[in-house]
Each structure stands twice: as C-alpha cells, then as structure tokens.
C-alpha positions, 0 to 999 in steps of 0.5 A: 672911786665910783659907787660900789654898785657901777658894773660895766658888765651890769645888764644893759639900761635901755632907757640910756640906749635909747637916749644915746641913740637920740644924742646920736641922730642929734649930732648928726644933724647938726653935723649935716646942718654945716659949720658951727658958730665962728666957721669951725666944723659944727658937731663933725669931729664929735660921734657917739660910739656903740657896742656895735660901731665901735670897730668901724668907728674907732678902731678902723677911723683910728687908722686914719686920725687918732681917735679920742675916747670918752667913756661916760655915764648919764649919773656921772656928775664928773662925767658931766665936767668933763665932757663940754671940755673935751667937745670944746676942744674937738671942735677947735680940733677941726679934723686933727682927731675926732671924740668918740663918746661911749655911754657906758651904761647903753654899751657896756661892751666897749667899756670892759674891751677898754678895761674901764675901772672908773669914770669918767675915762678917756683913751686915746686910740692910734693905729687900733692900738690904745696908747694913752688915758687919763681918768676923772675930770680934768681942768681944760688947761691940763686936757690941753697940755694933755693932748698937746704932748700926746699929738706931740709924741706921736709927731715926733715918733713918726706914729702920727696917722697920715690918712690912707687906706684902712689896713686888711682886717684891721676891721677885726683887730678889737683886743681880746679880753682876759677872761679873768677881767670878768672874774674880777669884776664879777668878784668886785660886784659880790665884795669879795675884794681877795678873790679880784685881787687874785684874778688880778694877780693871776692876769698880771702872772699872764701879763706883768704889763698890764697897765690895766690890771695894775691899776685894778689891783692897786684899786681892789688892794686899796678898797681892802685897806679901808674897808670899815675905816672911819673917815674923820678918826683917819684925818684927825689921825693925819692931822695930829702926827703930819710927819708920821708914815703910817696916818698920812698913808691912811688919810692918802688912801682915804682920799684916793678913794674919794677921787682926790688923787692930787691932794693924796699925792702932795700929802705923801709928797710932803711926809717925803720933804719932812722926813728922812731914811726908812720914814721917808722911804715908806712915804715914797713906796706907798706913794708909788703904789697909788700912781698905779691906781692911774694910766700911764701918763696921766697928767696928774701922776707926770707932776706928783713924779716931778714933785717927788723928784724934787722932793728927793733930790 
C-alpha cells in the first residue's frame, strides 16, 4: 500500500518531469553509443515513456513486440529495487520484448490509463491490450519466471507479435477510462472510503470482470477494516490464538496493508491447514478476497493458490 497522499491524478511535478526528460536523453545517448558491455544492445530496449508518447511507444509498438511497462516514482523505495532487475532482463532479452519506463509523478495520465492503484506496478502490453501484470518488488528469479510464463503463453496461443505494419487506427487505441475511476480516486484522496467503495461497485456493476476495479474495491475494503487499528494489539491477539480465524484474518489484513503479501497469504493458509468446518472456510474465503488485491497472474497469488489447494486436499 502506498502513502495515503499518493495520487495518480495529482498535479504534474515539473521537477519530476524535467528529471524524467534528462533520463530519457541519457538513454537515447546510450543507445546511440552502440552495444553495451558484453556485446549486448545497451539501452536500446529500454525507453522512457511520457503521456504524449504513450500511444506511439507502447500501444503501437506492442503490435510488433511485447512491451513491459514499469510504473515507478522517485520516492518509491521498492521501485528502486525492481527497476534495475527489469532493466537487466530487458538488456538480456535483446529485443524479444521492450521495457517502457513511466515516472507516474511526471506522467499521471498513463497511470490513470493503466488504472494503477499502487506502485511499483508492472504490466505487459501486447497487441494494444494489457494482458498480464503484477504489483510490488519481486526478486529477480520471480520476475524471470513471470516473463517466461508470459512469453511462453503468448507463443502457445499464437499471440506473440510477429512484427510488420501497425493496423490502421492502432495509434488511437488507448483504452477508455470509466469516469467512476476518477470518483474513486477523489474519494480516496479525501478519506471517504465509503464513497470510494461505491464508485468501484458502480464500475463492477457495468463491467463485472474489470480486474482493476476488483483490486481497487478490495484495497478500499481492506483500508476500512484496519482503519484506526492498533498494529501491536492485532499481532498480539493473533499470536495468542493461532487457530482462531478472526484475529488471524485481522493480522493478515495488517500484513497486506504493509505490503507483506506473502506473509498474509501464508498466515491464512496455515489456518486452513490447522482447522476444519466453519473456521477453515472463514480463513479460505478471506484469503480469496485478499487475492483480489493483486493483478491476475501475479506470481505470488499463483504460488499461494497452489499452497491453498494442497492445504485443502
């Protein structure tokens, strides 16, 4: 969970925009200088994208090659852990896919288009559509696994871009944004969590499969559950009653709010293993609701689902 004052709809930070432009210029110079160490393509497969270049650099480009979009910000500590990993893997990929870096402070419109609820956030864009993604800073081996699964699935399904001309009109293929997203973000900024929840429910009433709205609603409901809670008391209660789903779900909520997703999942899977009947079902249902906070295909959710299945059967 990001600081409560973070807003993807906030005023553009001119300092951040200037810094982003300087970084983009440095990348262009590095690409023009030729291969990087070891004969690779240097920075040629890493681009900085702005609100003005998104349609060309991401949407159009994704018709020819998968584009992995890295949404980050200078103040975001986990972003600084993840970005070097993505840059390393993009250089190693040698053109199989392209890394598009987006500073959300300097380019809030892209963050809105991608429906980013927190950062770091990584999404894969193929054929002009978002097809996969994850949130949070994963270690290098898990990012590699995510990429291998993504590219493998694209090849198996015949969806891997093969190059060629961009279909006519592709440059205008930016996804439309439901205005209720703006209502939800404004409500979050003012601390009106009830209104934010209603806005997300409005989106889901019209588009029940909207994964971003599901994630947004799950995050708002989590915030409502832990609002005003005492973290030390929550953890103490959970330690005192390891098989009681009520304090354990509270502790899992706290861990999710702290960004400790795997710890929250493992906590509730442990309850499922140790209990039965209504208690087991309560832990299972709550765990499934926490999965909604992360994008479909997030490797941490995939791993937790496997553990849950093993615990149940």
